[in-house]
C-alpha positions in Angstrom: 261.0 32.8 102.0 260.5 30.7 105.2 263.0 32.2 107.7 262.5 30.0 110.8 264.5 27.0 109.6 267.3 29.3 108.5 267.3 30.9 111.9 267.6 27.5 113.5 270.7 26.8 111.3 272.3 30.1 112.3 271.4 32.4 109.3 270.1 35.8 110.4 267.2 37.4 108.5 269.7 40.1 107.3 272.0 37.6 105.7 269.1 35.6 104.2 267.6 38.7 102.6 271.0 39.6 101.1 271.3 36.2 99.6 267.8 36.4 98.1 268.6 39.7 96.5 271.7 38.1 94.9 269.7 35.1 93.6 267.1 37.2 91.8 269.8 38.5 89.5 271.1 35.0 88.7 268.1 33.3 87.2 269.2 33.7 83.5 272.6 32.2 84.3 271.0 29.2 86.1 268.8 28.5 83.1 271.9 28.2 80.9 273.5 25.8 83.4 270.4 23.6 83.5 270.5 23.3 79.7 274.1 22.1 79.8 273.2 19.6 82.4 270.4 18.3 80.3 272.7 17.8 77.3 275.3 16.0 79.4 272.7 13.9 81.1 271.7 12.7 77.6 275.3 11.9 76.8 275.7 9.7 79.9 272.4 7.9 79.2 273.5 7.2 75.7 276.8 5.9 76.9 275.1 3.5 79.3 272.6 2.3 76.7 275.2 1.9 73.9 277.3 -0.3 76.2 274.3 -2.4 77.4 274.6 -1.6 81.1 272.6 -4.3 83.0 272.1 -5.5 86.6 274.9 -8.0 86.0 277.3 -5.0 86.0 276.5 -4.4 89.7 277.8 -7.8 91.0 280.7 -7.5 93.5 284.0 -9.2 92.6 287.0 -10.0 94.8 290.5 -11.4 94.5 291.9 -11.0 90.9 288.6 -9.7 89.5 288.8 -11.8 86.4 285.9 -11.4 84.0 284.5 -8.5 85.9 281.7 -7.4 83.6 280.8 -4.3 85.6 284.3 -3.0 85.7 284.9 -3.6 82.0 281.6 -2.1 80.9 282.0 1.0 83.1 285.3 1.7 81.4 283.6 1.4 78.0 280.9 3.8 79.2 283.5 6.4 80.2 285.3 5.9 76.8 282.0 6.5 75.0 281.0 9.6 77.0 284.4 11.2 76.8 284.9 10.0 73.2 288.1 8.2 73.7 289.5 4.8 72.6 289.8 3.4 76.1 289.5 4.2 79.8 290.8 3.0 83.1 288.3 3.5 85.9 289.2 1.9 89.2 288.7 2.1 93.0 292.4 1.2 93.4 293.2 4.7 92.1 293.2 6.6 95.4 292.8 10.2 94.3 293.4 12.6 91.5 297.1 13.0 92.3 297.5 9.2 92.1 295.7 9.1 88.7 298.0 11.9 87.4 301.1 10.1 88.7 300.0 6.9 87.0 299.4 8.6 83.7 302.8 10.4 83.9 304.9 7.5 85.3 303.4 5.0 82.8 304.2 7.1 79.8 307.5 8.8 80.7 310.8 6.9 80.6 314.3 7.9 81.8 315.6 10.7 79.5 312.2 12.0 78.5 311.1 15.5 79.4 307.8 16.7 80.9 306.6 20.2 80.0 303.9 22.2 81.7 302.8 25.2 79.5 300.5 26.5 82.3 303.1 27.3 84.9 303.6 25.3 88.1 301.0 22.6 88.5 298.9 22.0 91.6 300.9 21.7 94.9 300.7 18.0 95.3 302.2 17.4 91.9 305.4 19.1 92.9 306.6 16.0 94.7 305.3 13.7 91.9 307.4 15.6 89.4 310.3 16.1 91.8 310.6 19.9 91.9 310.1 19.3 95.6 312.4 16.3 96.1 310.6 13.1 97.0 311.3 9.3 96.8 309.9 7.8 93.6 309.4 11.1 91.9 309.7 11.4 88.1 312.9 13.3 88.4 314.4 10.6 90.5 313.5 8.2 87.7 315.5 10.3 85.2 312.6 12.4 83.8 313.5 16.1 83.3 311.0 18.9 83.7 310.4 22.4 82.5 307.6 24.8 82.7 306.5 28.0 80.9 304.9 30.7 83.1 301.6 32.2 82.1 301.4 35.7 80.8 300.4 38.4 83.4 296.7 38.1 82.3 296.7 34.3 82.8 296.8 33.5 79.1 299.3 31.1 77.4 302.7 32.4 76.5 302.8 30.8 73.0 306.1 32.3 72.1 308.0 30.7 75.0 306.0 27.5 74.7 307.3 27.0 71.2 310.8 27.6 72.5 310.4 25.1 75.3 309.4 22.2 73.0 312.6 20.2 72.4 313.6 16.8 71.1 313.3 15.4 74.6 309.8 16.7 75.2 307.7 13.5 75.5 304.6 14.7 77.3 302.8 18.0 77.9 300.6 18.3 81.0 297.9 20.9 80.9 296.0 21.7 84.2 292.5 22.8 83.3 291.5 24.1 86.8 293.4 26.9 88.6 294.6 24.8 91.6 295.7 27.1 94.4 296.5 30.0 92.0 294.6 33.1 91.2 294.6 32.4 87.5 291.8 31.5 85.1 290.6 28.0 84.6 290.7 27.1 80.9 287.8 26.4 78.6 287.8 23.3 76.4 288.1 25.5 73.4 291.2 27.3 74.8 292.8 23.9 75.7 292.1 22.7 72.1 293.9 25.7 70.6 296.9 25.1 72.9 297.0 21.4 72.0 296.8 22.2 68.2 299.6 24.7 68.6 301.8 22.2 70.4 301.1 19.3 68.0 301.7 21.5 65.0 305.3 22.0 66.2 305.8 18.5 67.7 303.2 16.1 66.2 304.3 13.0 68.3 304.1 14.6 71.7 301.5 13.3 74.2 299.1 15.9 75.5 297.6 15.1 78.8 294.9 17.2 80.5 294.4 17.3 84.3 290.6 17.4 84.0 289.9 17.5 87.8 286.9 19.8 88.6 286.0 20.3 85.0 284.0 17.2 83.9 280.5 18.1 82.7 280.8 21.8 83.3 280.8 22.2 79.5 279.3 20.2 76.7 282.7 18.9 75.5 285.7 17.5 77.3 289.3 18.1 76.4 289.5 14.6 74.8 287.3 15.9 72.1 289.7 18.7 71.1 293.0 16.7 70.8 294.0 15.6 74.3 295.6 12.2 74.2 294.7 11.5 77.9 292.3 13.2 80.3 292.7 12.4 84.0 290.4 12.9 87.0 289.1 11.8 90.4 285.9 10.0 91.2 285.5 11.9 94.5 285.2 15.0 92.3 282.8 15.6 89.4 282.3 12.3 87.7 281.6 10.4 90.9 278.5 12.4 91.4 279.0 12.4 95.2 278.3 8.6 95.4 281.7 7.1 94.4 283.5 6.3 97.7 287.0 6.4 96.1 288.6 6.0 92.7 290.0 7.8 89.7 290.0 7.6 85.9 292.2 8.0 82.9 290.7 8.1 79.5 292.4 8.4 76.1 294.4 6.6 73.4 294.3 2.9 73.8 298.1 2.4 73.9 298.6 5.0 76.6 295.7 3.6 78.7 297.2 0.1 78.5 300.5 1.4 79.8 298.6 3.1 82.7 296.9 -0.2 83.5 300.3 -2.0 83.5 301.6 0.7 85.9 298.5 0.3 88.2 298.6 -3.5 88.3 301.5 -5.2 86.8 303.2 -5.7 83.4 301.4 -8.6 81.7 298.3 -8.2 83.7 297.1 -4.6 83.0 293.4 -4.2 82.5 292.6 -7.9 83.1 292.8 -7.8 86.9 291.4 -5.6 89.7 288.3 -6.5 91.8 285.5 -3.9 92.2 284.9 -4.7 95.9 281.2 -4.0 95.5 281.4 -0.3 94.6 280.4 -0.6 90.9 276.7 0.4 91.6 277.9 3.6 93.2 280.3 4.2 90.3 277.6 3.8 87.8 274.9 5.7 89.7 277.4 8.5 90.6 278.3 8.9 86.9 274.6 9.0 86.0 274.0 11.7 88.5 277.1 13.7 87.8 275.8 16.2 85.2 273.0 17.3 87.6 275.3 17.4 90.6 277.9 19.4 88.7 275.3 21.9 87.6 274.4 22.4 91.3 278.1 23.1 92.1 278.4 25.5 89.2 275.3 27.4 90.4 276.8 27.5 93.9 280.1 28.9 92.6 278.3 31.7 90.8 276.2 32.5 93.8 279.3 32.7 96.0 281.0 34.9 93.4 278.1 37.3 93.2 277.7 37.5 97.0 281.3 38.3 97.7 281.9 40.4 94.6 279.1 42.8 95.7 280.9 43.2 99.0 284.1 44.3 97.2 286.2 41.2 97.3 288.3 40.1 94.3 286.7 36.9 92.9 287.9 34.7 90.1 286.0 34.1 87.9 283.5 36.9 88.3 279.8 36.1 88.6 279.2 37.0 85.0 281.9 34.9 83.4 281.4 31.6 81.6 282.4 28.7 83.8 285.0 26.0 83.0 285.2 24.2 86.3 283.4 24.1 89.7 286.0 26.2 91.6 285.4 29.6 92.9 288.3 31.5 94.3 287.8 34.5 96.6 290.6 36.7 97.9 289.6 37.2 101.6 292.6 39.4 102.5 293.5 37.8 105.8 293.9 34.5 107.6 291.2 35.6 110.0 288.7 35.9 107.1 289.8 32.5 105.7 289.0 30.9 109.0 285.7 32.6 109.4 284.6 31.6 105.9 285.6 28.0 106.5 283.7 28.0 109.8 280.6 29.0 107.9 281.0 26.2 105.3 281.7 23.6 108.1 278.7 24.7 110.1 276.5 24.0 107.0 277.7 20.4 106.7 275.4 17.4 107.3 278.5 15.6 108.8 280.9 17.0 111.4 279.1 20.4 111.5 280.3 20.9 115.1 284.0 20.8 114.1 286.0 24.0 113.9 288.4 24.2 110.9 291.9 25.5 111.6 295.0 25.9 109.5 297.3 22.8 109.7 300.3 21.3 107.9 299.3 18.7 105.3 301.2 16.2 103.3 302.0 17.4 99.8 301.8 21.1 100.7 304.5 23.7 101.7 302.1 26.0 103.6 299.6 25.3 106.3 296.2 24.6 104.7 292.7 25.2 106.0 289.9 22.9 104.9 286.2 22.9 105.5 284.3 19.7 104.5 281.7 17.8 106.3 281.3 15.1 103.6 279.8 11.7 103.4 283.0 10.7 101.4 286.2 11.8 103.1 287.9 14.5 101.0 285.1 14.6 98.4 285.3 18.0 96.8 282.2 17.6 94.7 280.5 17.8 98.1 280.3 21.3 99.7 283.8 22.3 100.7 286.3 25.1 100.9 290.0 25.1 101.3 293.2 27.0 100.6 296.8 27.5 101.7 297.3 30.1 104.3 299.5 32.5 102.3 299.0 35.8 100.4 296.6 36.7 98.8 294.7 34.6 101.4 292.5 33.1 98.7 289.9 30.5 99.6 288.8 28.0 97.0 285.1 27.1 97.3 283.6 24.2 95.5 281.0 21.5 95.4 277.4 21.0 96.6 275.5 17.9 95.9 272.4 20.1 95.8 272.2 23.8 95.2 269.9 24.2 98.3 272.7 22.9 100.5 275.4 24.9 98.8 273.3 28.0 99.2 273.1 27.4 102.9 276.9 27.1 103.0 277.4 30.4 101.3 274.9 32.1 103.6 276.6 30.7 106.7 280.0 31.9 105.4 278.6 35.4 105.1 277.1 35.0 108.6 280.4 34.1 110.2 282.2 36.9 108.3 279.6 39.4 109.5 279.8 38.2 113.1 283.6 38.6 113.0 283.2 42.2 111.7 284.9 41.4 108.4 281.9 42.5 106.2 279.0 44.9 106.4 275.7 44.2 104.8 
């Protein structure tokens, strides 16, 4: 291994050697991930070929966006790849939280009830739902909400889920990724079993899966095991690091039409919405997504193995099968969270000179620390780490457009921890 360039980047020979020792043990895991990426790459190519993607799809549109071939074809590509009846894929969807709000608000009416069988959803959804009061929340609109906590081992509490399903239950939301909780992320198979259990007891209920961070990690998506809608952000997995903004909702045609009416206007729906010249990046990002996601999964496993060996509690472990790109590491103190994030930030191609510090952020109760020197602001498919500064002081590491870059980030996180006297190698 050439050490000089790593020395210039701030990685000591000691840390570099430690990383190389970890990597030697991971080769079989990486081979499995590459096989999944190859399969998913073929799925995306098939989707693009089946829907006759052409250079005409890359023409910018403005104003109303009437007859936008690129926009409409891309939505057909998503529907094909995710095996759904329809899809809504738009730059006007600002983030994953916005996409989830669209899907929920469009399909829940006053008097309906929303159920989360996986405990409290991600922090930013608390105001969407209204468990933290906010103008325009679902609760303000007359939607009621209940949740069923997970069992101590992180599995579904089927007994209490069955009890929680009532006549009012209109929509069940299932968060695939762990969010800011030290609980497992769920496999497509596990999600499928949960959906089957719910629909057996209430056949007409809508099952929606928050698919953020999970796309292309496995060979199937939740839409293939009974989910009526899957929702995600284009500045996460499916954007491949190239999409500058946007989100998607894919699923049943009638539900997607309602989402489109909520995004634009009743009577207009899918027919309007200019692409503003970003369609090429949307297509190319989706094309690259399986390979980029594979790099992120490898990075998560590398981080898990590196910190696991040092005695830190990591979830999932380095040997577990992956269901999303998130790696959580309990760092035991605020000081360690800051040191870790300094390492990730110092590895960035953008804003590497910035020092991350905990700070209040909209949508969160606690101060949050974030490290991300990204080409696209807030892109968590790019190398990044973040977490609320609260016990158990867990950091959530994700992303890496290439494994080589993500590897550098992990090494520099170790370097900063070592310099602060928080670890010994």
